[in-house]
Structure formats: structure tokens, C-alpha cells
C-alpha positions in Angstrom: 175.2 35.3 233.4 177.8 33.4 231.5 179.0 34.5 228.1 177.7 31.4 226.3 174.1 32.1 227.4 174.4 35.9 226.9 175.6 35.4 223.3 172.8 33.0 222.5 170.2 35.2 224.1 171.4 38.2 222.2 171.2 36.4 218.8 167.8 35.0 219.8 166.3 38.4 220.7 167.6 39.9 217.4 166.1 37.1 215.3 162.8 37.4 217.2 162.6 41.1 216.2 163.2 40.1 212.6 160.4 37.5 212.8 157.8 39.9 213.9 158.9 42.9 211.9 157.5 44.6 208.9 158.0 42.6 205.7 160.3 45.2 204.1 162.5 45.0 207.2 162.6 41.2 207.0 163.7 41.5 203.3 166.6 43.8 204.5 167.7 41.4 207.2 167.4 38.4 204.8 170.0 40.0 202.7 172.4 39.1 205.5 171.0 35.6 206.0 174.4 34.0 205.7 175.7 36.2 208.5 172.8 35.4 210.8 172.9 31.7 210.1 176.7 31.7 210.9 175.9 33.5 214.1 173.4 30.9 215.1 175.7 28.0 214.2 178.6 29.6 216.1 176.3 30.1 219.2 175.3 26.5 219.0 178.9 25.5 218.8 179.8 27.7 221.8 176.9 26.1 223.8 177.8 22.5 222.8 181.4 23.0 223.8 180.7 24.8 227.1 181.5 21.8 229.2 184.8 21.2 227.5 185.9 24.8 228.1 184.7 24.6 231.7 186.7 21.5 232.3 189.8 23.3 231.0 189.2 26.2 233.4 188.6 23.8 236.3 191.7 21.7 235.6 193.9 24.8 235.2 192.7 26.4 238.4 193.1 23.1 240.3 196.6 22.6 239.0 197.5 26.2 240.0 196.2 26.0 243.5 197.9 22.6 244.1 201.2 23.8 242.6 201.2 27.1 244.5 199.4 26.2 247.7 196.8 28.8 246.9 193.8 28.8 249.1 190.9 31.3 249.3 189.3 32.7 252.4 185.8 34.0 252.0 186.7 36.8 254.4 190.2 38.0 255.2 190.6 40.5 258.1 193.7 42.0 256.4 192.1 42.4 252.9 188.6 43.0 254.1 187.3 40.6 251.5 188.1 37.5 249.6 191.7 36.6 249.8 194.0 34.1 248.2 196.4 34.0 251.1 196.0 32.4 254.5 194.2 29.4 255.9 191.4 27.7 254.0 190.9 25.4 251.0 190.9 26.2 247.3 187.7 27.4 245.8 187.3 25.9 242.4 184.7 26.8 239.8 181.4 24.8 239.8 179.6 23.8 236.7 176.2 25.4 236.8 173.7 26.9 234.5 173.0 23.5 232.8 169.3 24.3 232.5 169.9 27.8 231.3 172.4 26.6 228.7 169.9 24.0 227.4 167.2 26.7 227.3 169.4 29.1 225.4 170.2 26.4 222.9 166.6 25.7 222.3 165.7 29.4 222.1 168.4 30.2 219.5 167.3 27.3 217.3 163.6 28.2 217.6 164.3 31.9 216.9 166.3 31.1 213.8 163.7 28.6 212.7 160.8 31.0 213.0 162.9 33.7 211.1 163.5 31.2 208.4 159.8 30.2 208.3 158.9 33.9 208.0 161.3 34.3 205.1 159.7 31.2 203.4 156.2 32.6 203.9 157.0 35.9 202.2 158.8 34.1 199.3 162.4 34.8 200.1 163.3 31.1 200.5 162.0 28.1 198.6 161.3 24.8 200.4 164.7 23.3 199.5 166.6 26.4 200.8 164.5 26.4 203.9 165.2 22.7 204.5 168.9 23.1 204.0 169.1 26.0 206.4 167.0 24.2 209.0 169.3 21.2 208.8 172.4 23.4 209.3 171.0 24.3 212.7 169.9 20.8 213.6 166.1 21.2 213.2 163.4 20.0 210.9 160.4 21.6 209.4 157.0 21.3 210.9 154.6 21.1 207.9 152.0 23.1 209.8 154.4 26.0 209.8 154.5 26.2 206.0 151.0 27.4 205.7 151.0 31.0 204.4 
């Protein structure tokens, strides 16, 4: 699992616990709402910039292998495993996990949203505060979710 997804999933799981917890627990976690909103925003930033970071990794590894003539063998009889020396061609990273990254992004936004909705329903947020926080994570409010 890549760091970007693990980080988003960890934040999502934590917020889900808050959403379904006892009201007095929610009040306690709400006291740190700025921290949690910053965690969500940073996770979204990390997700949104994943491709840019991957491209840097790819370009650096490609330049290194070309400059140093580094190749990778899947099995080297001398090393008894993967080896950078000998015949073969460079093994460069492949961009994968696109679906998982998109799912992690959606999950972290949804988890934050439902935590905010829970805070609204118990009176910790007014509508304007809820709206502002939802906009900060790129989502809107479903009027059906406002029913207490």
C-alpha cells in the first residue's frame, strides 16, 4: 500500500469513529476540529499531488539508470535475488493504484463530511460554519443530511 492511500485511510477511519461515537466523545474531538480539518486538507493535497511526486521518482530513477548503466535482473545467481548488476534492462516504477487513490480521496472527504454533519446535528456547528468547512474540503451540503 502506498503512503498516500495509507495516510488518507487512517484519517478516514478515525473520522468514522468520531461520527458514530457517543455525543460527549464527539464534543471532545470537535475541540480539535481545526486539527482534523487540516489533516483532511493535507491528505487531499497529498492525493492530488501523487502523480507529480511519482513523475519525479520516475524521472530520477530513469536518469540514474541511464547515467550509470544500471540494470536490474529479477534473479541473479550470485546474489540469489534481485540484482542491479549484470545483463537486463532497467526496471522503472509503474504508476498504479489510480482507482485506490480516487477511492481514498472520496472516502476521506465523505468521512470528514459526515463528521461535520454529526457536529451540526448536535449543535456544535451552525449552518454557515458547516458550509465553510465543507467548502474547504471541496464538497457541498446535501439538504437531506441536515435533518436532525
